[in-house]
MIKOL-251171 format. One record per residue (C-alpha): z, x, y. Coordinates in Angstrom, 3 decimals, padded with zeros to 6 digits. Example, Ala and Ser with C-alpha at 12.3 -4.5 7.8 and 13.67 -1.06 7.14 Angstrom:
// MIKOL-251171
+----------+----------+----------+
!        z !        x !        y !
+----------+----------+----------+
!  007.800 !  012.300 ! -004.500 !
!  007.140 !  013.670 ! -001.060 !
+----------+----------+----------+
// end
This chain:
// MIKOL-251171
+----------+----------+----------+
!        z !        x !        y !
+----------+----------+----------+
! -064.065 ! -287.795 !  134.769 !
! -064.551 ! -291.525 !  134.319 !
! -066.150 ! -292.243 !  130.955 !
! -069.133 ! -294.573 !  130.781 !
! -067.247 ! -296.821 !  128.334 !
! -064.613 ! -297.416 !  131.021 !
! -067.149 ! -299.273 !  133.139 !
! -067.395 ! -303.009 !  132.845 !
! -070.473 ! -304.619 !  131.357 !
! -071.319 ! -305.928 !  134.812 !
! -071.168 ! -302.429 !  136.314 !
! -073.420 ! -301.102 !  133.563 !
! -075.865 ! -303.915 !  134.307 !
! -075.737 ! -303.078 !  138.023 !
! -076.474 ! -299.398 !  137.321 !
! -079.534 ! -300.423 !  135.311 !
! -080.685 ! -302.745 !  138.109 !
! -080.401 ! -299.937 !  140.656 !
! -082.227 ! -297.517 !  138.349 !
! -085.066 ! -300.060 !  138.190 !
! -085.552 ! -299.586 !  141.935 !
! -085.881 ! -295.798 !  141.643 !
! -089.288 ! -294.111 !  141.656 !
! -090.690 ! -290.600 !  141.289 !
! -089.583 ! -289.214 !  144.661 !
! -086.075 ! -290.581 !  144.218 !
! -085.866 ! -289.031 !  140.759 !
! -087.047 ! -285.753 !  142.261 !
! -084.063 ! -285.825 !  144.613 !
! -081.902 ! -286.340 !  141.544 !
! -083.608 ! -283.363 !  139.883 !
! -082.761 ! -281.132 !  142.846 !
! -079.059 ! -281.759 !  142.206 !
! -079.430 ! -281.368 !  138.441 !
! -082.221 ! -278.794 !  138.003 !
! -081.654 ! -278.489 !  134.236 !
! -081.871 ! -282.227 !  133.698 !
! -084.970 ! -283.380 !  131.814 !
! -086.689 ! -286.239 !  133.578 !
! -089.270 ! -288.322 !  131.771 !
! -093.034 ! -288.250 !  132.153 !
! -092.809 ! -291.764 !  133.606 !
! -090.349 ! -293.600 !  135.823 !
! -089.254 ! -295.757 !  132.908 !
! -088.542 ! -292.726 !  130.746 !
! -086.551 ! -291.122 !  133.594 !
! -084.422 ! -294.267 !  133.880 !
! -083.695 ! -294.195 !  130.166 !
! -082.824 ! -290.490 !  130.240 !
! -080.387 ! -290.974 !  133.134 !
! -078.756 ! -293.949 !  131.383 !
! -078.256 ! -291.891 !  128.224 !
! -076.860 ! -289.003 !  130.265 !
! -074.308 ! -291.365 !  131.787 !
! -073.244 ! -292.475 !  128.331 !
! -072.756 ! -288.850 !  127.315 !
! -070.809 ! -288.120 !  130.518 !
! -073.409 ! -285.499 !  131.473 !
! -073.568 ! -286.991 !  134.965 !
! -070.407 ! -287.736 !  136.985 !
! -070.060 ! -291.401 !  137.905 !
! -069.057 ! -290.418 !  141.448 !
! -072.372 ! -288.608 !  141.823 !
! -074.291 ! -291.657 !  140.616 !
! -072.429 ! -293.814 !  143.137 !
! -073.482 ! -291.518 !  145.985 !
! -077.055 ! -291.155 !  144.709 !
! -077.408 ! -294.914 !  144.267 !
! -075.975 ! -295.631 !  147.726 !
! -078.483 ! -293.266 !  149.347 !
! -081.427 ! -294.253 !  147.165 !
! -083.749 ! -295.099 !  150.075 !
! -082.438 ! -292.560 !  152.594 !
! -085.293 ! -290.083 !  152.066 !
! -088.172 ! -292.539 !  152.287 !
! -090.742 ! -293.381 !  154.965 !
! -088.104 ! -295.149 !  157.062 !
! -088.348 ! -296.353 !  160.641 !
! -085.834 ! -294.494 !  162.803 !
! -083.977 ! -296.003 !  165.767 !
! -082.016 ! -293.665 !  168.019 !
! -079.430 ! -294.949 !  170.511 !
! -078.091 ! -292.449 !  173.026 !
! -074.290 ! -292.701 !  173.157 !
! -072.355 ! -292.058 !  176.335 !
! -069.705 ! -290.098 !  174.401 !
! -070.144 ! -289.702 !  170.668 !
! -066.887 ! -287.775 !  170.210 !
! -064.768 ! -290.895 !  170.671 !
! -066.226 ! -292.226 !  167.404 !
! -065.228 ! -289.223 !  165.279 !
! -062.491 ! -291.196 !  163.524 !
! -064.854 ! -293.901 !  162.264 !
! -065.055 ! -292.108 !  158.921 !
! -061.429 ! -293.089 !  158.309 !
! -061.401 ! -296.332 !  160.286 !
! -059.016 ! -298.707 !  158.414 !
! -061.226 ! -301.788 !  158.802 !
! -064.345 ! -299.965 !  157.604 !
! -062.510 ! -298.381 !  154.686 !
! -061.161 ! -301.779 !  153.686 !
! -064.658 ! -303.268 !  153.822 !
! -066.313 ! -300.465 !  151.804 !
! -067.416 ! -301.714 !  148.381 !
! -068.115 ! -299.787 !  145.202 !
! -071.894 ! -299.966 !  144.807 !
! -071.424 ! -300.351 !  141.048 !
! -069.840 ! -303.729 !  141.820 !
! -072.741 ! -304.850 !  144.027 !
! -075.280 ! -307.089 !  142.328 !
! -078.247 ! -309.203 !  143.368 !
! -076.013 ! -312.221 !  143.980 !
! -074.227 ! -310.817 !  147.033 !
! -074.325 ! -313.204 !  149.983 !
! -073.879 ! -310.874 !  152.960 !
! -074.159 ! -307.272 !  154.117 !
! -072.062 ! -304.708 !  152.223 !
! -070.937 ! -301.251 !  153.341 !
! -071.133 ! -299.181 !  150.145 !
! -070.523 ! -295.619 !  151.332 !
! -069.052 ! -293.596 !  154.197 !
! -070.072 ! -289.951 !  153.884 !
! -068.059 ! -287.546 !  156.051 !
! -069.200 ! -284.373 !  154.247 !
! -072.293 ! -283.831 !  156.429 !
! -071.869 ! -281.317 !  159.242 !
! -071.531 ! -283.037 !  162.651 !
! -072.294 ! -286.462 !  161.184 !
! -070.864 ! -289.573 !  159.564 !
! -073.314 ! -291.430 !  157.314 !
! -072.911 ! -295.153 !  156.541 !
! -074.887 ! -296.732 !  153.684 !
! -075.450 ! -300.495 !  153.643 !
! -076.797 ! -302.953 !  151.093 !
! -077.957 ! -306.465 !  152.006 !
! -079.036 ! -309.469 !  149.956 !
! -082.755 ! -310.164 !  150.083 !
! -085.501 ! -312.151 !  148.437 !
! -088.796 ! -310.620 !  147.353 !
! -092.064 ! -312.470 !  146.840 !
! -093.847 ! -311.572 !  143.604 !
! -096.879 ! -313.026 !  141.865 !
! -096.519 ! -314.173 !  138.268 !
! -099.284 ! -313.807 !  135.693 !
! -100.845 ! -317.043 !  136.956 !
! -101.014 ! -315.720 !  140.546 !
! -098.295 ! -318.070 !  141.731 !
! -095.669 ! -316.728 !  144.151 !
! -092.126 ! -316.474 !  142.866 !
! -089.071 ! -315.494 !  144.858 !
! -086.554 ! -313.156 !  143.277 !
! -083.178 ! -311.994 !  144.503 !
! -082.922 ! -308.284 !  145.203 !
! -080.986 ! -305.657 !  147.166 !
! -082.082 ! -304.102 !  150.442 !
! -080.719 ! -300.707 !  151.542 !
! -080.307 ! -299.373 !  155.106 !
! -078.542 ! -296.436 !  156.749 !
! -076.747 ! -295.456 !  159.942 !
! -075.332 ! -292.149 !  161.028 !
! -073.360 ! -290.929 !  163.968 !
! -074.750 ! -287.582 !  165.095 !
! -072.158 ! -285.728 !  167.156 !
! -074.481 ! -282.838 !  167.950 !
! -077.194 ! -285.102 !  169.352 !
! -074.663 ! -287.550 !  170.830 !
! -076.516 ! -290.382 !  169.127 !
! -076.272 ! -293.381 !  166.832 !
! -079.243 ! -293.317 !  164.425 !
! -080.527 ! -296.130 !  162.182 !
! -082.811 ! -295.429 !  159.221 !
! -084.527 ! -298.635 !  158.095 !
! -086.749 ! -298.569 !  154.969 !
! -090.049 ! -300.412 !  154.854 !
! -089.796 ! -303.790 !  153.158 !
! -093.139 ! -304.992 !  151.746 !
! -093.009 ! -308.475 !  150.199 !
! -089.450 ! -309.103 !  151.428 !
! -089.043 ! -312.638 !  152.754 !
! -085.317 ! -312.883 !  153.472 !
! -083.037 ! -309.992 !  154.390 !
! -079.358 ! -310.754 !  154.842 !
! -080.238 ! -314.457 !  154.754 !
! -082.630 ! -314.134 !  157.703 !
! -086.394 ! -314.576 !  157.707 !
! -087.703 ! -311.197 !  158.843 !
! -091.427 ! -310.732 !  159.323 !
! -093.286 ! -307.511 !  158.626 !
! -092.349 ! -304.575 !  160.882 !
! -089.509 ! -306.480 !  162.589 !
! -087.122 ! -303.633 !  161.840 !
! -085.098 ! -304.316 !  164.977 !
! -083.732 ! -307.479 !  163.375 !
! -082.244 ! -305.450 !  160.532 !
! -080.645 ! -303.109 !  163.067 !
! -079.115 ! -306.163 !  164.733 !
! -077.662 ! -307.298 !  161.389 !
! -075.841 ! -303.964 !  161.113 !
! -074.628 ! -304.190 !  164.700 !
! -073.221 ! -307.621 !  163.826 !
! -071.346 ! -306.035 !  160.907 !
! -069.818 ! -303.458 !  163.258 !
! -068.940 ! -306.164 !  165.760 !
! -067.168 ! -308.180 !  163.060 !
! -065.241 ! -304.996 !  162.240 !
! -064.059 ! -304.915 !  165.894 !
! -066.333 ! -301.992 !  166.759 !
! -068.712 ! -301.658 !  169.689 !
! -070.758 ! -298.832 !  171.141 !
! -071.545 ! -297.867 !  174.725 !
! -074.913 ! -296.282 !  175.436 !
! -076.117 ! -293.856 !  178.077 !
! -079.358 ! -293.702 !  180.023 !
! -082.465 ! -293.327 !  177.870 !
! -084.963 ! -292.680 !  180.661 !
! -085.332 ! -289.092 !  179.464 !
! -087.505 ! -290.257 !  176.550 !
! -090.146 ! -291.562 !  178.996 !
! -090.172 ! -288.229 !  180.823 !
! -090.293 ! -286.423 !  177.482 !
! -093.334 ! -288.385 !  176.289 !
! -095.098 ! -287.590 !  179.547 !
! -094.234 ! -283.914 !  179.082 !
! -095.451 ! -283.937 !  175.457 !
! -098.761 ! -285.452 !  176.614 !
! -099.131 ! -282.986 !  179.465 !
! -098.513 ! -280.006 !  177.183 !
! -100.867 ! -281.200 !  174.473 !
! -103.814 ! -281.680 !  176.837 !
! -103.067 ! -278.663 !  179.037 !
! -105.983 ! -276.189 !  179.061 !
! -103.480 ! -273.301 !  179.358 !
! -106.119 ! -271.053 !  180.942 !
! -104.683 ! -268.916 !  183.793 !
! -108.169 ! -268.161 !  185.167 !
! -108.757 ! -271.886 !  185.711 !
! -105.325 ! -272.310 !  187.303 !
! -105.994 ! -269.479 !  189.749 !
! -109.503 ! -270.768 !  190.553 !
! -108.248 ! -274.287 !  191.332 !
! -105.454 ! -272.983 !  193.564 !
! -107.910 ! -270.738 !  195.398 !
! -110.438 ! -273.543 !  195.911 !
! -107.830 ! -275.823 !  197.469 !
! -107.283 ! -273.266 !  200.210 !
! -110.940 ! -272.580 !  201.007 !
! -112.549 ! -274.020 !  204.121 !
! -115.798 ! -274.708 !  202.261 !
! -114.124 ! -277.511 !  200.301 !
! -112.970 ! -279.243 !  203.481 !
! -116.514 ! -278.941 !  204.868 !
! -117.940 ! -280.591 !  201.739 !
! -115.457 ! -283.455 !  202.051 !
! -116.273 ! -283.899 !  205.731 !
! -119.958 ! -284.020 !  204.844 !
! -119.361 ! -286.681 !  202.194 !
! -117.388 ! -288.884 !  204.598 !
! -120.401 ! -288.916 !  206.927 !
! -122.343 ! -290.852 !  204.287 !
! -120.431 ! -293.981 !  205.236 !
! -118.050 ! -294.622 !  208.117 !
! -115.683 ! -296.439 !  205.744 !
! -114.948 ! -293.108 !  204.068 !
! -113.986 ! -291.354 !  207.276 !
! -110.199 ! -291.815 !  207.079 !
! -107.316 ! -289.708 !  205.815 !
! -106.677 ! -291.800 !  202.683 !
! -110.291 ! -291.638 !  201.538 !
! -110.475 ! -287.920 !  202.251 !
! -107.421 ! -287.207 !  200.127 !
! -108.793 ! -289.275 !  197.246 !
! -112.202 ! -287.601 !  197.479 !
! -110.595 ! -284.164 !  197.480 !
! -108.483 ! -285.035 !  194.456 !
! -111.527 ! -286.333 !  192.567 !
! -113.553 ! -283.243 !  193.446 !
! -110.823 ! -280.942 !  192.182 !
! -110.674 ! -282.883 !  188.909 !
! -114.447 ! -282.614 !  188.460 !
! -114.388 ! -278.891 !  189.181 !
! -111.464 ! -278.355 !  186.804 !
! -113.273 ! -280.281 !  184.052 !
! -116.405 ! -278.161 !  184.488 !
! -114.364 ! -274.958 !  184.436 !
! -112.708 ! -276.058 !  181.187 !
! -116.128 ! -276.778 !  179.656 !
! -117.466 ! -273.400 !  180.734 !
! -114.429 ! -271.134 !  180.277 !
! -112.699 ! -273.106 !  177.546 !
! -109.002 ! -273.851 !  176.950 !
! -106.577 ! -271.370 !  175.451 !
! -104.878 ! -272.919 !  172.464 !
! -101.109 ! -272.748 !  172.294 !
! -098.542 ! -273.830 !  169.750 !
! -096.975 ! -277.212 !  170.557 !
! -094.421 ! -279.169 !  168.474 !
! -096.411 ! -282.403 !  168.410 !
! -100.056 ! -283.321 !  168.117 !
! -101.163 ! -286.657 !  169.575 !
! -103.411 ! -289.183 !  167.819 !
! -102.489 ! -292.408 !  169.638 !
! -101.801 ! -293.297 !  173.271 !
! -100.769 ! -296.718 !  174.570 !
! -100.143 ! -297.382 !  178.258 !
! -099.568 ! -300.417 !  180.467 !
! -100.928 ! -300.952 !  183.955 !
! -100.151 ! -304.137 !  185.851 !
! -099.483 ! -306.111 !  182.689 !
! -102.669 ! -304.896 !  180.977 !
! -102.422 ! -302.729 !  177.860 !
! -104.761 ! -299.800 !  177.229 !
! -105.010 ! -297.979 !  173.927 !
! -106.689 ! -294.765 !  172.775 !
! -106.629 ! -294.040 !  169.047 !
! -108.189 ! -291.402 !  166.820 !
! -107.334 ! -293.079 !  163.489 !
! -104.311 ! -290.839 !  162.791 !
! -106.295 ! -287.648 !  163.427 !
! -105.173 ! -285.499 !  166.389 !
! -107.174 ! -285.983 !  169.571 !
! -109.552 ! -283.173 !  170.377 !
! -107.917 ! -281.983 !  173.582 !
! -111.262 ! -281.017 !  175.196 !
! -113.082 ! -284.293 !  174.579 !
! -110.131 ! -286.648 !  175.092 !
! -108.378 ! -284.863 !  177.936 !
! -110.034 ! -286.702 !  180.832 !
! -109.548 ! -290.186 !  179.377 !
! -105.929 ! -289.651 !  178.356 !
! -105.102 ! -287.970 !  181.661 !
! -106.429 ! -290.985 !  183.568 !
! -104.523 ! -293.411 !  181.348 !
! -101.218 ! -291.611 !  181.907 !
! -101.873 ! -291.045 !  185.595 !
! -102.537 ! -294.714 !  186.313 !
! -100.260 ! -296.401 !  183.776 !
! -096.908 ! -296.194 !  182.029 !
! -096.687 ! -294.869 !  178.480 !
! -095.693 ! -297.545 !  175.950 !
! -096.144 ! -295.538 !  172.774 !
! -097.458 ! -292.280 !  171.379 !
! -098.772 ! -291.412 !  167.958 !
! -097.209 ! -288.048 !  167.126 !
! -097.964 ! -285.735 !  164.232 !
! -095.196 ! -283.259 !  163.389 !
! -095.616 ! -280.340 !  160.994 !
! -092.668 ! -279.509 !  158.753 !
! -092.990 ! -276.936 !  155.983 !
! -096.803 ! -277.099 !  156.000 !
! -096.911 ! -280.891 !  155.839 !
! -097.798 ! -283.303 !  158.636 !
! -095.578 ! -286.312 !  159.307 !
! -097.094 ! -289.014 !  161.478 !
! -094.951 ! -291.293 !  163.629 !
! -095.555 ! -293.934 !  166.239 !
! -092.857 ! -293.546 !  168.882 !
! -091.989 ! -296.430 !  171.197 !
! -088.941 ! -297.409 !  173.211 !
! -086.878 ! -300.257 !  174.609 !
! -083.986 ! -300.282 !  177.070 !
! -081.351 ! -299.146 !  174.569 !
! -083.277 ! -297.154 !  171.968 !
! -086.423 ! -295.368 !  170.986 !
! -087.979 ! -295.821 !  167.563 !
! -090.033 ! -293.614 !  165.259 !
! -092.103 ! -295.630 !  162.803 !
! -093.708 ! -293.776 !  159.914 !
! -097.361 ! -294.724 !  159.445 !
! -097.485 ! -293.878 !  155.740 !
! -095.307 ! -294.670 !  152.730 !
! -094.779 ! -291.042 !  151.682 !
! -091.366 ! -289.509 !  151.108 !
! -089.654 ! -288.354 !  154.305 !
! -086.504 ! -286.375 !  153.727 !
! -083.660 ! -286.879 !  156.162 !
! -083.930 ! -283.225 !  157.175 !
! -087.459 ! -283.939 !  158.472 !
! -086.093 ! -286.788 !  160.582 !
! -083.355 ! -284.493 !  161.872 !
! -085.935 ! -281.879 !  162.836 !
! -088.106 ! -284.398 !  164.696 !
! -085.097 ! -285.791 !  166.581 !
! -083.866 ! -282.284 !  167.418 !
! -087.278 ! -281.422 !  168.876 !
! -087.198 ! -284.542 !  171.042 !
! -083.688 ! -283.609 !  172.189 !
! -085.062 ! -280.211 !  173.230 !
! -087.508 ! -282.044 !  175.494 !
! -084.607 ! -284.077 !  176.842 !
! -082.803 ! -280.920 !  177.858 !
! -085.904 ! -279.784 !  179.729 !
! -086.660 ! -282.965 !  181.642 !
! -083.352 ! -284.730 !  182.121 !
! -081.567 ! -284.525 !  185.411 !
! -077.789 ! -284.618 !  185.516 !
! -076.696 ! -288.195 !  184.574 !
! -074.473 ! -290.193 !  186.848 !
! -071.611 ! -292.442 !  185.859 !
! -073.715 ! -295.483 !  186.746 !
! -076.150 ! -294.635 !  183.932 !
! -073.609 ! -295.653 !  181.273 !
! -073.634 ! -299.262 !  180.128 !
! -071.848 ! -301.322 !  177.494 !
! -074.214 ! -302.896 !  174.979 !
! -074.252 ! -304.251 !  171.428 !
! -070.725 ! -305.582 !  171.780 !
+----------+----------+----------+
// end
């Protein structure tokens, strides 16, 4: 075991700087690995106790290196998932010579770094390779006179190859008060720019990734919406099917078209029939009621686009009441294209709220709170979305694969 005295003064200083960034939830992760370790009643006391434990060699330096590298991994990070065309061809990246050569000891990384640093490659996780990155940044802070001062700091970010999901996943922590990240001005919530910085690092390491078709996420979001607002009442289903076949309905429609000659055409008749069936179904739901069923996600936000116009329905992070909201949301989805959904996911009796949106190459899950979000929660959410993919995706063709992020 490396003794604390063997570290350089600069490394000891760097450890203290990293400990200054740690908070209660991060110390709790530490406690899970060392259950007998006595943390302090405050963050400052916990930092002191860990420093003293290092001096006594009670904590292996290699553990501290891993813990420090993954300090922000279990936070309220924004997740970007890129579907790979064939993840298996990247299985050797954990021992890639260029990446290994570029990997720096985090104990040697200080606030004066000038570019992105790869500080850890973890190949011990089943079906994954985890890369931990640190970037230079500047943080705006107010002094006691209320004047802004800019201080150098370190920004952490993470990427993992998931061979089971056939995906490349980015985990990007929130960055309040950060002005510069990796020498770039990055405004609030522009997490994609940080992802691009990491892609640039891979490119400079002579690595590129080829992505497959991501259209399944659009179909999956439609399916999630349909399931959430489905009344799930077999009596209503049977009634609607029976009504569509009854002659009385056609007679009613014929009678309505006689009100105005402009309605007496096949297109108008079909639209009138469709509207009538929707009205009848709505009244049946109000009278007979829906039958609740267990669904993976609850919806609290819906954003759609129609002809360049954006429409938004929001319930302030509370799940939509499926009875009251059903008609509005159904019309939005029917006449527009989903841009984003607000999804609430329950994991171990706790709700995690995400806004999910997508671009050509990726979909993103942005946490709407600052609470701790363990990586296993992220894995569970992504796995559930992959289950939807398996339900809605048709067999891909070779033309769906494209080279990007070269």
